[in-house]
Biopython code that builds the backbone (N, CA, C, O; Angstrom):
import numpy as np
from Bio.PDB.StructureBuilder import StructureBuilder

atoms = [
    (1, "MET", "N", (22.295, 12.964, -9.670)),
    (1, "MET", "CA", (22.686, 12.408, -8.792)),
    (1, "MET", "C", (23.835, 13.248, -8.541)),
    (1, "MET", "O", (23.872, 14.204, -7.766)),
    (2, "PHE", "N", (24.914, 12.738, -9.377)),
    (2, "PHE", "CA", (26.131, 13.123, -9.393)),
    (2, "PHE", "C", (26.187, 13.852, -10.498)),
    (2, "PHE", "O", (25.582, 13.419, -11.479)),
    (3, "GLU", "N", (26.904, 15.098, -10.600)),
    (3, "GLU", "CA", (26.661, 16.137, -11.809)),
    (3, "GLU", "C", (28.313, 15.673, -12.162)),
    (3, "GLU", "O", (29.105, 15.711, -11.221)),
    (4, "ILE", "N", (28.780, 15.265, -13.447)),
    (4, "ILE", "CA", (30.268, 14.389, -13.761)),
    (4, "ILE", "C", (29.934, 15.267, -15.155)),
    (4, "ILE", "O", (29.133, 14.930, -16.027)),
    (5, "GLY", "N", (30.750, 16.473, -15.134)),
    (5, "GLY", "CA", (30.589, 17.070, -16.537)),
    (5, "GLY", "C", (31.594, 16.486, -17.599)),
    (5, "GLY", "O", (32.208, 15.478, -17.249)),
    (6, "PHE", "N", (31.846, 17.014, -18.898)),
    (6, "PHE", "CA", (32.847, 16.151, -19.974)),
    (6, "PHE", "C", (34.248, 16.680, -19.116)),
    (6, "PHE", "O", (35.046, 15.826, -18.731)),
    (7, "SER", "N", (34.425, 17.727, -18.919)),
    (7, "SER", "CA", (35.882, 18.029, -18.465)),
    (7, "SER", "C", (36.121, 17.033, -16.985)),
    (7, "SER", "O", (37.341, 16.873, -16.940)),
    (8, "GLU", "N", (35.625, 16.468, -16.043)),
    (8, "GLU", "CA", (35.664, 15.453, -15.408)),
    (8, "GLU", "C", (36.285, 14.222, -15.874)),
    (8, "GLU", "O", (37.173, 13.574, -15.319)),
    (9, "LEU", "N", (35.549, 13.942, -17.234)),
    (9, "LEU", "CA", (35.450, 12.725, -17.845)),
    (9, "LEU", "C", (36.638, 12.462, -18.114)),
    (9, "LEU", "O", (37.228, 11.447, -17.743)),
    (10, "VAL", "N", (37.336, 13.819, -19.137)),
    (10, "VAL", "CA", (38.618, 13.925, -19.881)),
    (10, "VAL", "C", (39.689, 13.874, -18.503)),
    (10, "VAL", "O", (40.708, 13.196, -18.636)),
    (11, "MET", "N", (39.528, 14.367, -17.595)),
    (11, "MET", "CA", (40.461, 14.146, -16.316)),
    (11, "MET", "C", (40.353, 12.704, -16.018)),
    (11, "MET", "O", (41.450, 12.147, -16.075)),
    (12, "VAL", "N", (39.517, 12.051, -15.763)),
    (12, "VAL", "CA", (39.286, 10.808, -15.241)),
    (12, "VAL", "C", (40.265, 9.753, -16.225)),
    (12, "VAL", "O", (41.067, 8.899, -15.849)),
    (13, "GLY", "N", (39.827, 10.208, -17.800)),
    (13, "GLY", "CA", (40.822, 9.456, -19.207)),
    (13, "GLY", "C", (41.847, 9.274, -19.230)),
    (13, "GLY", "O", (42.457, 8.291, -19.651)),
    (14, "LEU", "N", (42.406, 10.720, -18.524)),
    (14, "LEU", "CA", (43.572, 11.189, -18.706)),
    (14, "LEU", "C", (44.834, 10.426, -17.550)),
    (14, "LEU", "O", (45.800, 9.751, -17.907)),
    (15, "VAL", "N", (44.522, 10.720, -16.392)),
    (15, "VAL", "CA", (44.738, 10.089, -15.037)),
    (15, "VAL", "C", (44.757, 8.428, -15.441)),
    (15, "VAL", "O", (45.801, 7.838, -15.162)),
    (16, "SER", "N", (43.631, 7.620, -16.100)),
    (16, "SER", "CA", (43.655, 6.293, -16.138)),
    (16, "SER", "C", (44.771, 6.195, -17.256)),
    (16, "SER", "O", (45.622, 5.327, -17.063)),
    (17, "LEU", "N", (44.893, 7.018, -18.474)),
    (17, "LEU", "CA", (45.940, 6.334, -19.255)),
    (17, "LEU", "C", (47.228, 6.276, -18.493)),
    (17, "LEU", "O", (47.905, 5.251, -18.411)),
    (18, "LEU", "N", (47.526, 7.379, -17.959)),
    (18, "LEU", "CA", (48.732, 7.406, -17.284)),
    (18, "LEU", "C", (49.024, 6.313, -16.393)),
    (18, "LEU", "O", (50.041, 5.622, -16.340)),
    (19, "VAL", "N", (47.858, 6.260, -15.626)),
    (19, "VAL", "CA", (48.121, 5.091, -14.618)),
    (19, "VAL", "C", (48.390, 3.475, -15.000)),
    (19, "VAL", "O", (49.121, 2.635, -14.475)),
    (20, "ILE", "N", (47.545, 3.417, -16.059)),
    (20, "ILE", "CA", (47.488, 1.991, -16.170)),
    (20, "ILE", "C", (47.851, 1.794, -17.394)),
    (20, "ILE", "O", (47.668, 0.631, -17.752)),
    (21, "GLY", "N", (48.451, 2.720, -18.448)),
    (21, "GLY", "CA", (48.898, 2.254, -19.559)),
    (21, "GLY", "C", (47.965, 2.254, -20.753)),
    (21, "GLY", "O", (46.814, 1.870, -20.546)),
    (22, "PRO", "N", (48.325, 2.654, -22.036)),
    (22, "PRO", "CA", (48.010, 2.411, -22.979)),
    (22, "PRO", "C", (47.437, 1.003, -23.427)),
    (22, "PRO", "O", (46.372, 0.850, -24.025)),
    (23, "GLU", "N", (48.201, 0.123, -23.090)),
    (23, "GLU", "CA", (47.871, -1.678, -23.363)),
    (23, "GLU", "C", (47.057, -1.706, -22.661)),
    (23, "GLU", "O", (46.117, -2.153, -23.319)),
    (24, "ARG", "N", (46.587, -1.444, -21.269)),
    (24, "ARG", "CA", (45.664, -2.183, -20.219)),
    (24, "ARG", "C", (44.579, -1.458, -20.344)),
    (24, "ARG", "O", (43.524, -1.821, -19.825)),
    (25, "LEU", "N", (44.686, -0.332, -21.049)),
    (25, "LEU", "CA", (43.491, 0.655, -20.563)),
    (25, "LEU", "C", (41.904, 0.064, -21.390)),
    (25, "LEU", "O", (40.897, 0.431, -20.784)),
    (26, "PRO", "N", (41.723, -0.532, -22.291)),
    (26, "PRO", "CA", (40.821, -0.642, -22.917)),
    (26, "PRO", "C", (40.316, -1.873, -22.124)),
    (26, "PRO", "O", (39.089, -1.823, -22.033)),
    (27, "ALA", "N", (40.948, -3.166, -21.407)),
    (27, "ALA", "CA", (40.504, -4.269, -21.089)),
    (27, "ALA", "C", (39.714, -3.387, -19.220)),
    (27, "ALA", "O", (38.685, -3.708, -18.625)),
    (28, "ALA", "N", (40.681, -2.367, -18.879)),
    (28, "ALA", "CA", (40.487, -1.767, -17.401)),
    (28, "ALA", "C", (39.343, -1.159, -17.532)),
    (28, "ALA", "O", (38.690, -1.134, -16.489)),
    (29, "ALA", "N", (38.575, -0.360, -18.977)),
    (29, "ALA", "CA", (37.862, -0.065, -19.106)),
    (29, "ALA", "C", (36.294, -0.857, -19.300)),
    (29, "ALA", "O", (35.212, -0.487, -18.843)),
    (30, "ARG", "N", (36.627, -2.159, -20.206)),
    (30, "ARG", "CA", (35.660, -3.040, -20.241)),
    (30, "ARG", "C", (35.063, -3.619, -18.957)),
    (30, "ARG", "O", (33.858, -3.755, -18.745)),
    (31, "LEU", "N", (36.174, -3.981, -18.035)),
    (31, "LEU", "CA", (36.083, -4.605, -16.608)),
    (31, "LEU", "C", (35.274, -3.365, -15.854)),
    (31, "LEU", "O", (34.113, -3.614, -15.530)),
    (32, "ALA", "N", (35.753, -2.174, -15.581)),
    (32, "ALA", "CA", (35.036, -0.928, -14.918)),
    (32, "ALA", "C", (33.175, -1.077, -15.865)),
    (32, "ALA", "O", (32.080, -1.113, -15.304)),
    (33, "GLY", "N", (33.419, -1.122, -17.151)),
    (33, "GLY", "CA", (31.735, -0.894, -17.660)),
    (33, "GLY", "C", (31.140, -2.371, -16.883)),
    (33, "GLY", "O", (30.003, -2.413, -16.413)),
    (34, "PHE", "N", (31.744, -3.121, -16.853)),
    (34, "PHE", "CA", (31.355, -4.806, -16.942)),
    (34, "PHE", "C", (30.425, -4.542, -15.095)),
    (34, "PHE", "O", (29.249, -4.829, -14.874)),
    (35, "TRP", "N", (31.256, -4.040, -14.239)),
    (35, "TRP", "CA", (30.845, -3.996, -12.824)),
    (35, "TRP", "C", (29.950, -2.595, -13.060)),
    (35, "TRP", "O", (29.017, -2.306, -12.311)),
    (36, "LEU", "N", (30.192, -2.101, -13.737)),
    (36, "LEU", "CA", (29.179, -0.868, -13.595)),
    (36, "LEU", "C", (27.576, -1.152, -14.109)),
    (36, "LEU", "O", (26.560, -0.581, -13.712)),
    (37, "GLY", "N", (27.713, -2.329, -15.220)),
    (37, "GLY", "CA", (26.353, -2.664, -15.619)),
    (37, "GLY", "C", (25.735, -3.572, -14.532)),
    (37, "GLY", "O", (24.548, -3.593, -14.205)),
    (38, "LYS", "N", (26.833, -4.388, -13.982)),
    (38, "LYS", "CA", (25.837, -5.188, -12.828)),
    (38, "LYS", "C", (25.534, -4.763, -11.900)),
    (38, "LYS", "O", (24.762, -5.463, -11.245)),
    (39, "THR", "N", (25.995, -3.230, -11.223)),
    (39, "THR", "CA", (26.118, -2.534, -10.225)),
    (39, "THR", "C", (24.419, -2.241, -9.980)),
    (39, "THR", "O", (23.576, -2.347, -9.090)),
    (40, "ARG", "N", (24.548, -1.778, -11.478)),
    (40, "ARG", "CA", (23.019, -0.863, -11.800)),
    (40, "ARG", "C", (22.258, -1.976, -12.026)),
    (40, "ARG", "O", (21.142, -1.557, -11.719)),
    (41, "ALA", "N", (22.105, -3.208, -12.386)),
    (41, "ALA", "CA", (21.120, -4.339, -12.306)),
    (41, "ALA", "C", (20.710, -4.311, -11.274)),
    (41, "ALA", "O", (19.533, -4.055, -11.019)),
    (42, "MET", "N", (21.725, -4.608, -10.308)),
    (42, "MET", "CA", (21.885, -5.195, -8.980)),
    (42, "MET", "C", (20.721, -4.073, -8.239)),
    (42, "MET", "O", (19.783, -4.589, -7.631)),
    (43, "ILE", "N", (20.790, -2.856, -8.294)),
    (43, "ILE", "CA", (20.406, -1.779, -7.961)),
    (43, "ILE", "C", (18.848, -1.611, -8.542)),
    (43, "ILE", "O", (17.983, -1.323, -7.715)),
    (44, "ASN", "N", (18.491, -1.773, -9.860)),
    (44, "ASN", "CA", (17.446, -2.039, -10.345)),
    (44, "ASN", "C", (16.727, -3.003, -9.460)),
    (44, "ASN", "O", (15.723, -2.689, -8.820)),
    (45, "SER", "N", (17.234, -4.099, -9.446)),
    (45, "SER", "CA", (16.670, -5.192, -8.971)),
    (45, "SER", "C", (16.007, -5.135, -7.470)),
    (45, "SER", "O", (14.930, -5.617, -7.121)),
    (46, "VAL", "N", (16.605, -4.679, -6.976)),
    (46, "VAL", "CA", (16.212, -4.301, -5.334)),
    (46, "VAL", "C", (15.573, -2.949, -5.217)),
    (46, "VAL", "O", (15.311, -2.542, -4.086)),
    (47, "LYS", "N", (15.274, -2.159, -6.334)),
    (47, "LYS", "CA", (14.388, -1.311, -6.354)),
    (47, "LYS", "C", (12.927, -1.945, -6.816)),
    (47, "LYS", "O", (11.845, -1.527, -6.404)),
    (48, "ALA", "N", (13.029, -2.565, -7.346)),
    (48, "ALA", "CA", (11.962, -3.450, -7.747)),
    (48, "ALA", "C", (11.430, -4.703, -7.262)),
    (48, "ALA", "O", (10.423, -5.344, -7.562)),
    (49, "GLU", "N", (12.688, -4.949, -6.153)),
    (49, "GLU", "CA", (11.773, -5.947, -4.888)),
    (49, "GLU", "C", (11.155, -5.621, -3.874)),
    (49, "GLU", "O", (10.382, -6.318, -3.217)),
    (50, "ILE", "N", (11.678, -3.829, -3.588)),
    (50, "ILE", "CA", (11.085, -2.645, -2.852)),
    (50, "ILE", "C", (9.721, -2.831, -3.212)),
    (50, "ILE", "O", (8.801, -3.383, -2.607)),
    (51, "ALA", "N", (9.799, -1.945, -4.934)),
    (51, "ALA", "CA", (8.406, -1.544, -5.113)),
    (51, "ALA", "C", (7.334, -3.202, -4.855)),
    (51, "ALA", "O", (6.206, -3.063, -4.381)),
    (52, "VAL", "N", (7.651, -4.094, -5.080)),
    (52, "VAL", "CA", (6.900, -5.321, -4.950)),
    (52, "VAL", "C", (6.138, -5.291, -3.454)),
    (52, "VAL", "O", (4.955, -5.147, -3.147)),
    (53, "GLU", "N", (7.092, -5.448, -2.836)),
    (53, "GLU", "CA", (6.649, -5.744, -1.192)),
    (53, "GLU", "C", (6.069, -4.268, -0.461)),
    (53, "GLU", "O", (5.494, -4.209, 0.626)),
    (54, "LEU", "N", (6.340, -3.279, -1.235)),
    (54, "LEU", "CA", (5.235, -1.806, -0.852)),
    (54, "LEU", "C", (3.906, -2.304, -1.349)),
    (54, "LEU", "O", (2.935, -2.214, -0.597)),
    (55, "ARG", "N", (3.762, -2.880, -2.685)),
    (55, "ARG", "CA", (2.521, -2.552, -3.006)),
    (55, "ARG", "C", (2.074, -4.085, -2.295)),
    (55, "ARG", "O", (0.876, -4.069, -2.578)),
    (56, "ALA", "N", (2.207, -4.885, -1.841)),
    (56, "ALA", "CA", (2.330, -6.029, -1.189)),
    (56, "ALA", "C", (1.615, -5.460, 0.232)),
    (56, "ALA", "O", (0.491, -5.929, 0.414)),
    (57, "GLU", "N", (1.957, -4.791, 0.971)),
    (57, "GLU", "CA", (1.986, -3.973, 2.054)),
    (57, "GLU", "C", (0.697, -3.125, 2.041)),
    (57, "GLU", "O", (-0.081, -3.048, 2.991)),
    (58, "GLU", "N", (0.540, -2.410, 0.687)),
    (58, "GLU", "CA", (-0.532, -1.645, 0.490)),
    (58, "GLU", "C", (-1.760, -2.623, 0.612)),
    (58, "GLU", "O", (-2.792, -2.381, 1.238)),
    (59, "MET", "N", (-1.474, -3.751, -0.082)),
    (59, "MET", "CA", (-2.939, -4.390, -0.828)),
    (59, "MET", "C", (-3.314, -5.172, 0.870)),
    (59, "MET", "O", (-4.489, -5.304, 1.213)),
    (60, "ARG", "N", (-2.137, -5.637, 1.805)),
    (60, "ARG", "CA", (-2.431, -5.936, 3.307)),
    (60, "ARG", "C", (-3.578, -5.219, 3.991)),
    (60, "ARG", "O", (-4.630, -5.639, 4.474)),
    (61, "GLN", "N", (-2.953, -3.775, 3.865)),
    (61, "GLN", "CA", (-3.559, -2.503, 4.767)),
    (61, "GLN", "C", (-4.895, -2.586, 4.062)),
    (61, "GLN", "O", (-5.870, -2.324, 4.766)),
    (62, "LEU", "N", (-5.133, -2.931, 2.688)),
    (62, "LEU", "CA", (-6.462, -2.396, 2.341)),
    (62, "LEU", "C", (-7.206, -3.653, 2.409)),
    (62, "LEU", "O", (-8.403, -3.408, 2.259)),
    (63, "PHE", "N", (-7.011, -4.729, 2.552)),
    (63, "PHE", "CA", (-7.837, -6.171, 2.851)),
    (63, "PHE", "C", (-7.802, -5.856, 4.414)),
    (63, "PHE", "O", (-8.720, -6.561, 4.832)),
    (64, "LYS", "N", (-7.411, -5.381, 5.198)),
    (64, "LYS", "CA", (-7.506, -5.222, 6.848)),
    (64, "LYS", "C", (-8.514, -4.099, 6.896)),
    (64, "LYS", "O", (-9.454, -4.224, 7.681)),
    (65, "GLU", "N", (-8.422, -2.967, 6.113)),
    (65, "GLU", "CA", (-9.376, -2.027, 6.037)),
    (65, "GLU", "C", (-10.959, -2.407, 5.806)),
    (65, "GLU", "O", (-11.920, -2.015, 6.468)),
    (66, "GLU", "N", (-10.938, -3.546, 4.338)),
    (66, "GLU", "CA", (-11.775, -3.707, 3.944)),
    (66, "GLU", "C", (-12.713, -4.938, 4.977)),
    (66, "GLU", "O", (-13.920, -5.174, 4.934)),
    (67, "SER", "N", (-11.784, -5.486, 5.750)),
    (67, "SER", "CA", (-12.483, -6.583, 6.833)),
    (67, "SER", "C", (-12.888, -5.483, 8.121)),
    (67, "SER", "O", (-13.435, -5.952, 9.119)),
    (68, "GLY", "N", (-12.747, -4.779, 8.083)),
    (68, "GLY", "CA", (-13.012, -3.610, 9.193)),
    (68, "GLY", "C", (-14.797, -3.261, 9.187)),
    (68, "GLY", "O", (-15.765, -3.348, 9.942)),
    (69, "LEU", "N", (-14.416, -2.769, 7.639)),
    (69, "LEU", "CA", (-15.310, -2.168, 6.862)),
    (69, "LEU", "C", (-16.796, -3.130, 6.932)),
    (69, "LEU", "O", (-17.916, -2.796, 7.316)),
    (70, "GLN", "N", (-16.305, -4.419, 6.408)),
    (70, "GLN", "CA", (-17.330, -5.680, 6.743)),
    (70, "GLN", "C", (-17.886, -5.949, 8.127)),
    (70, "GLN", "O", (-19.039, -6.283, 8.401)),
    (71, "ASP", "N", (-16.808, -5.734, 9.004)),
    (71, "ASP", "CA", (-17.551, -5.667, 10.220)),
    (71, "ASP", "C", (-18.170, -4.738, 11.054)),
    (71, "ASP", "O", (-18.484, -4.880, 12.235)),
    (72, "PHE", "N", (-18.353, -3.520, 10.133)),
    (72, "PHE", "CA", (-18.864, -2.159, 10.509)),
    (72, "PHE", "C", (-20.789, -2.345, 9.561)),
    (72, "PHE", "O", (-21.884, -1.909, 9.915)),
    (73, "GLN", "N", (-20.400, -3.125, 8.407)),
    (73, "GLN", "CA", (-21.597, -3.191, 7.768)),
    (73, "GLN", "C", (-22.304, -4.422, 8.677)),
    (73, "GLN", "O", (-23.373, -4.137, 9.215)),
    (74, "GLN", "N", (-21.843, -5.571, 8.844)),
    (74, "GLN", "CA", (-22.320, -6.344, 9.621)),
    (74, "GLN", "C", (-23.030, -6.295, 10.581)),
    (74, "GLN", "O", (-24.012, -7.013, 10.768)),
    (75, "LEU", "N", (-22.414, -5.019, 11.668)),
    (75, "LEU", "CA", (-23.253, -4.086, 12.798)),
    (75, "LEU", "C", (-24.548, -3.376, 12.218)),
    (75, "LEU", "O", (-25.615, -3.322, 12.831)),
    (76, "VAL", "N", (-24.349, -2.903, 11.113)),
    (76, "VAL", "CA", (-25.150, -1.966, 10.921)),
    (76, "VAL", "C", (-26.634, -2.599, 10.433)),
    (76, "VAL", "O", (-27.749, -2.103, 10.598)),
    (77, "ASP", "N", (-26.170, -4.195, 9.601)),
    (77, "ASP", "CA", (-27.002, -4.724, 9.259)),
    (77, "ASP", "C", (-28.352, -5.580, 10.270)),
    (77, "ASP", "O", (-29.510, -5.878, 9.974)),
    (78, "GLU", "N", (-27.408, -5.801, 11.742)),
    (78, "GLU", "CA", (-28.243, -6.351, 12.803)),
    (78, "GLU", "C", (-28.803, -5.208, 13.366)),
    (78, "GLU", "O", (-29.916, -5.376, 13.862)),
    (79, "THR", "N", (-28.355, -4.158, 13.417)),
    (79, "THR", "CA", (-29.037, -2.803, 14.069)),
    (79, "THR", "C", (-30.226, -2.720, 12.869)),
    (79, "THR", "O", (-31.277, -2.432, 13.440)),
    (80, "ASN", "N", (-30.426, -2.855, 11.535)),
    (80, "ASN", "CA", (-31.830, -2.707, 10.800)),
    (80, "ASN", "C", (-31.949, -3.750, 11.262)),
    (80, "ASN", "O", (-32.281, -3.442, 12.407)),
    (81, "GLU", "N", (-31.919, -5.185, 11.224)),
    (81, "GLU", "CA", (-33.019, -6.056, 11.801)),
    (81, "GLU", "C", (-33.681, -5.926, 12.534)),
    (81, "GLU", "O", (-34.895, -6.107, 12.444)),
    (82, "THR", "N", (-32.749, -5.378, 13.987)),
    (82, "THR", "CA", (-33.518, -5.015, 15.457)),
    (82, "THR", "C", (-34.326, -4.040, 15.167)),
    (82, "THR", "O", (-35.431, -4.127, 15.702)),
    (83, "VAL", "N", (-34.082, -2.833, 14.271)),
    (83, "VAL", "CA", (-35.315, -1.756, 14.231)),
    (83, "VAL", "C", (-35.979, -2.673, 13.456)),
    (83, "VAL", "O", (-36.997, -2.710, 14.146)),
    (84, "GLN", "N", (-36.190, -3.402, 12.609)),
    (84, "GLN", "CA", (-37.396, -4.023, 11.803)),
    (84, "GLN", "C", (-38.275, -5.026, 12.671)),
    (84, "GLN", "O", (-39.496, -5.165, 12.593)),
    (85, "SER", "N", (-37.523, -5.598, 13.392)),
    (85, "SER", "CA", (-38.173, -6.464, 14.664)),
    (85, "SER", "C", (-39.073, -5.558, 15.462)),
    (85, "SER", "O", (-40.194, -5.964, 15.765)),
    (86, "ILE", "N", (-38.581, -4.111, 15.899)),
    (86, "ILE", "CA", (-39.176, -3.431, 17.203)),
    (86, "ILE", "C", (-40.375, -3.027, 16.220)),
    (86, "ILE", "O", (-41.460, -2.822, 16.765)),
    (87, "HIS", "N", (-40.296, -2.891, 14.842)),
    (87, "HIS", "CA", (-41.357, -2.028, 14.367)),
    (87, "HIS", "C", (-42.080, -3.197, 14.096)),
    (87, "HIS", "O", (-43.259, -3.044, 14.417)),
    (88, "SER", "N", (-41.847, -4.267, 13.648)),
    (88, "SER", "CA", (-42.875, -5.309, 12.985)),
    (88, "SER", "C", (-43.702, -5.575, 14.863)),
    (88, "SER", "O", (-44.920, -5.714, 14.972)),
    (89, "SER", "N", (-43.221, -5.585, 15.496)),
    (89, "SER", "CA", (-43.832, -6.072, 17.104)),
    (89, "SER", "C", (-44.829, -4.727, 17.339)),
    (89, "SER", "O", (-45.964, -4.874, 17.792)),
    (90, "ILE", "N", (-44.526, -3.988, 17.142)),
    (90, "ILE", "CA", (-45.116, -2.363, 17.400)),
    (90, "ILE", "C", (-46.473, -2.334, 16.444)),
    (90, "ILE", "O", (-47.560, -1.861, 16.775)),
    (91, "THR", "N", (-46.163, -2.914, 15.265)),
    (91, "THR", "CA", (-47.091, -2.863, 14.154)),
    (91, "THR", "C", (-48.121, -4.152, 14.472)),
    (91, "THR", "O", (-49.343, -4.013, 14.436)),
    (92, "SER", "N", (-47.539, -5.278, 14.752)),
    (92, "SER", "CA", (-48.767, -6.392, 16.094)),
    (92, "SER", "C", (-49.146, -5.895, 16.458)),
    (92, "SER", "O", (-50.159, -5.524, 15.865)),
    (93, "LEU", "N", (-48.902, -5.300, 17.719)),
    (93, "LEU", "CA", (-49.819, -4.569, 18.985)),
    (93, "LEU", "C", (-50.398, -3.278, 18.535)),
    (93, "LEU", "O", (-51.011, -2.648, 19.397)),
    (94, "SER", "N", (-50.313, -2.743, 17.283)),
    (94, "SER", "CA", (-51.387, -1.725, 17.169)),
    (94, "SER", "C", (-52.380, -2.686, 16.877)),
    (94, "SER", "O", (-53.392, -2.664, 17.577)),
    (95, "HIS", "N", (-52.281, -3.537, 15.963)),
    (95, "HIS", "CA", (-53.132, -4.599, 15.021)),
    (95, "HIS", "C", (-54.275, -5.148, 15.952)),
    (95, "HIS", "O", (-55.488, -5.253, 15.773)),
    (96, "ASP", "N", (-53.300, -5.522, 17.211)),
    (96, "ASP", "CA", (-54.189, -6.572, 18.210)),
    (96, "ASP", "C", (-55.084, -5.509, 19.237)),
    (96, "ASP", "O", (-55.659, -5.754, 20.298)),
    (97, "GLY", "N", (-54.961, -4.319, 18.519)),
    (97, "GLY", "CA", (-55.699, -3.319, 19.436)),
    (97, "GLY", "C", (-55.211, -2.515, 20.858)),
    (97, "GLY", "O", (-55.914, -1.696, 21.450)),
    (98, "VAL", "N", (-53.988, -2.893, 21.224)),
    (98, "VAL", "CA", (-53.295, -2.279, 22.019)),
    (98, "VAL", "C", (-52.935, -0.741, 21.329)),
    (98, "VAL", "O", (-52.238, -0.510, 20.341)),
    (99, "ASP", "N", (-53.747, 0.326, 22.312)),
    (99, "ASP", "CA", (-53.034, 1.475, 21.875)),
    (99, "ASP", "C", (-51.870, 1.926, 22.657)),
    (99, "ASP", "O", (-51.966, 2.410, 23.784)),
    (100, "LEU", "N", (-50.709, 1.740, 21.986)),
    (100, "LEU", "CA", (-49.397, 2.214, 22.695)),
    (100, "LEU", "C", (-49.425, 4.034, 23.272)),
    (100, "LEU", "O", (-48.850, 4.513, 24.249)),
    (101, "THR", "N", (-50.175, 4.619, 22.408)),
    (101, "THR", "CA", (-49.733, 6.297, 22.630)),
    (101, "THR", "C", (-50.730, 6.407, 24.358)),
    (101, "THR", "O", (-50.374, 7.245, 25.188)),
    (102, "LYS", "N", (-51.645, 5.679, 24.577)),
    (102, "LYS", "CA", (-52.200, 6.363, 25.962)),
    (102, "LYS", "C", (-51.669, 5.330, 27.287)),
    (102, "LYS", "O", (-52.202, 5.374, 28.396)),
    (103, "ARG", "N", (-50.863, 4.680, 27.040)),
    (103, "ARG", "CA", (-50.177, 4.017, 28.147)),
    (103, "ARG", "C", (-49.244, 4.849, 28.884)),
    (103, "ARG", "O", (-48.507, 5.642, 28.298)),
    (104, "PRO", "N", (-49.242, 4.713, 30.064)),
    (104, "PRO", "CA", (-47.534, 5.689, 30.431)),
    (104, "PRO", "C", (-46.609, 4.894, 30.480)),
    (104, "PRO", "O", (-46.638, 3.676, 30.658)),
    (105, "PRO", "N", (-45.296, 5.956, 30.235)),
    (105, "PRO", "CA", (-44.243, 4.969, 29.988)),
    (105, "PRO", "C", (-43.523, 4.013, 30.696)),
    (105, "PRO", "O", (-42.591, 3.397, 30.180)),
    (106, "HIS", "N", (-43.867, 3.857, 31.772)),
    (106, "HIS", "CA", (-43.481, 3.115, 33.027)),
    (106, "HIS", "C", (-44.324, 1.593, 32.346)),
    (106, "HIS", "O", (-43.660, 0.560, 32.263)),
    (107, "GLU", "N", (-45.286, 1.603, 32.054)),
    (107, "GLU", "CA", (-45.694, 0.662, 31.607)),
    (107, "GLU", "C", (-45.450, -0.445, 30.279)),
    (107, "GLU", "O", (-45.926, -1.576, 30.190)),
    (108, "LEU", "N", (-44.597, 0.227, 29.336)),
    (108, "LEU", "CA", (-44.241, 0.202, 28.242)),
    (108, "LEU", "C", (-42.791, -0.914, 28.319)),
    (108, "LEU", "O", (-42.652, -1.799, 27.475)),
    (109, "GLU", "N", (-41.995, -0.744, 29.219)),
    (109, "GLU", "CA", (-41.124, -1.504, 29.415)),
    (109, "GLU", "C", (-41.059, -3.126, 29.834)),
    (109, "GLU", "O", (-39.971, -3.683, 29.978)),
]
sb = StructureBuilder()
sb.init_structure("model")
sb.init_model(0)
sb.init_chain("A")
sb.init_seg("    ")
for serial, (resi, resn, name, xyz) in enumerate(atoms, 1):
    if name == "N":
        sb.init_residue(resn, " ", resi, " ")
    sb.init_atom(name, np.array(xyz, "f"), 0.0, 1.0, " ", f" {name:<3s}", serial, name[0])
structure = sb.get_structure()
């Protein structure tokens, strides 16, 4: 992300030593490290929350798609039942001696 080399770190150290002074520099470095750690922890926490929300949204999408597939499967099952019903009706008519092949198409309706 940020490319900070050794020379840049030495420059920051020298400037901070001149501005803050040698007596207060260790306390300032500890304070800067503390806040840097807090900031990193907060950023990681936000990243984790975003990842959890994205996974939850993906699961909602999957459930929604699954619901659509269940509706489609129900439609297919109903169609199969209708086909079976028509097939059984044709079979029972043929067992009753009705020959459907010799009748004109307008009488079959």
